[in-house]
C-alpha positions as CSV (number, residue, x, y, z in Angstrom):
1,S,34.0,45.1,29.7
2,A,31.3,44.5,32.3
3,P,27.8,43.3,31.3
4,A,25.2,46.0,30.9
5,Y,22.6,44.1,33.0
6,P,22.6,43.9,36.8
7,K,23.8,40.7,38.5
8,S,21.1,38.3,39.6
9,A,20.3,38.3,43.3
10,S,19.4,34.6,43.3
11,P,22.1,32.1,44.3
12,V,23.7,29.9,41.7
13,E,22.8,26.7,43.5
14,S,19.1,25.8,43.6
15,A,17.4,26.4,46.9
16,Y,15.4,23.2,46.4
17,P,16.7,19.9,47.6
18,K,17.4,17.1,45.0
19,P,14.6,14.7,44.6
20,S,15.1,11.4,46.4
21,Y,13.9,9.3,43.5
22,Q,16.5,10.5,41.0
23,T,20.2,9.8,41.3
24,E,22.8,11.3,39.0
25,D,23.2,8.3,36.7
26,S,19.8,6.6,36.9
27,Y,19.1,7.3,33.3
28,S,22.6,7.2,31.7
29,K,23.1,3.4,31.9
30,P,21.2,1.1,29.6
31,I,18.9,-1.4,31.2
32,Y,19.5,-4.1,28.6
33,T,22.5,-6.4,28.3
34,T,24.7,-6.6,25.3
35,E,24.9,-10.4,25.4
36,K,22.7,-12.2,22.9
37,A,20.0,-14.5,24.3
38,Y,21.0,-17.4,22.0
39,P,24.6,-18.5,21.5
40,K,26.1,-18.5,18.1
41,P,26.2,-22.0,16.5
42,T,29.7,-23.6,16.6
43,T,29.3,-25.7,13.4
44,T,28.6,-24.5,9.9
45,E,27.3,-27.9,8.6
46,K,23.8,-28.0,7.2
47,P,21.4,-30.3,9.0
48,A,20.7,-33.6,7.3
49,Y,17.0,-33.6,6.6
50,P,15.4,-36.7,5.0
51,K,14.3,-36.4,1.3
52,P,10.6,-35.9,0.7
53,A,8.6,-39.0,-0.1
54,Y,6.3,-37.5,-2.8
55,P,6.8,-37.8,-6.5
56,A,8.4,-34.9,-8.3
57,E,5.6,-34.4,-10.9
58,P,1.9,-34.9,-10.1
59,A,0.3,-37.7,-12.1
60,Y,-2.9,-36.1,-13.2
61,P,-5.0,-37.9,-15.8
62,K,-5.5,-36.2,-19.2
63,P,-8.9,-34.4,-19.5
64,S,-11.5,-36.3,-21.5
65,Y,-13.0,-33.1,-23.0
66,P,-11.6,-31.4,-26.1
67,A,-9.3,-28.4,-25.6
68,E,-11.1,-26.1,-28.1
69,P,-14.8,-25.2,-27.6
70,T,-17.2,-27.0,-29.9
71,Y,-20.1,-24.5,-29.8
72,P,-21.4,-23.2,-33.2
73,N,-20.8,-19.7,-34.5
74,P,-23.6,-17.2,-33.6
75,A,-26.5,-17.0,-36.0
76,Y,-27.2,-13.2,-35.8
77,P,-27.2,-11.1,-39.1
78,A,-24.2,-9.1,-40.0
79,E,-26.2,-5.9,-40.7
80,P,-28.6,-4.5,-38.1
81,A,-32.4,-5.1,-38.7
82,Y,-33.4,-1.4,-38.3
83,P,-33.0,1.1,-41.2
84,K,-30.1,3.5,-41.2
85,P,-31.1,7.1,-40.6
86,T,-31.1,9.4,-43.6
87,T,-29.6,12.9,-43.3
88,T,-31.7,14.5,-46.1
89,E,-35.0,14.6,-44.1
90,K,-36.1,18.0,-42.7
91,P,-37.3,18.1,-39.1
92,A,-41.0,18.2,-38.5
93,Y,-40.9,21.4,-36.5
94,S,-40.4,24.9,-37.9
95,K,-37.3,27.0,-37.2
96,P,-37.8,29.3,-34.1
97,V,-38.3,33.0,-34.6
98,Y,-36.6,35.3,-32.1
99,P,-37.8,38.9,-31.5
100,A,-35.3,41.6,-32.5
101,E,-33.4,43.1,-29.6
102,P,-34.2,46.7,-28.8
103,A,-31.5,49.2,-29.7
């Protein structure tokens, strides 16, 4: 069946000329090369580096101080110097009296 909308009066081809700066495949080709910058090494042998000239373990002298601290135990008392509060004392102020709410 025929489409319900009228056919366009504009031509299928664009009336504007193609831009001179853009060709058909200017963006389709990659600008990089697939070759690697450095060739792959041909040998798998490890390089022969000289052995280091330092000793394996450092030769530090033993410390002259004792390993454990030698300070005395603190001389403070085990119990606090202030008296413990008693819970039987009543407060010095009287209990507040609130007015009755009106009914």
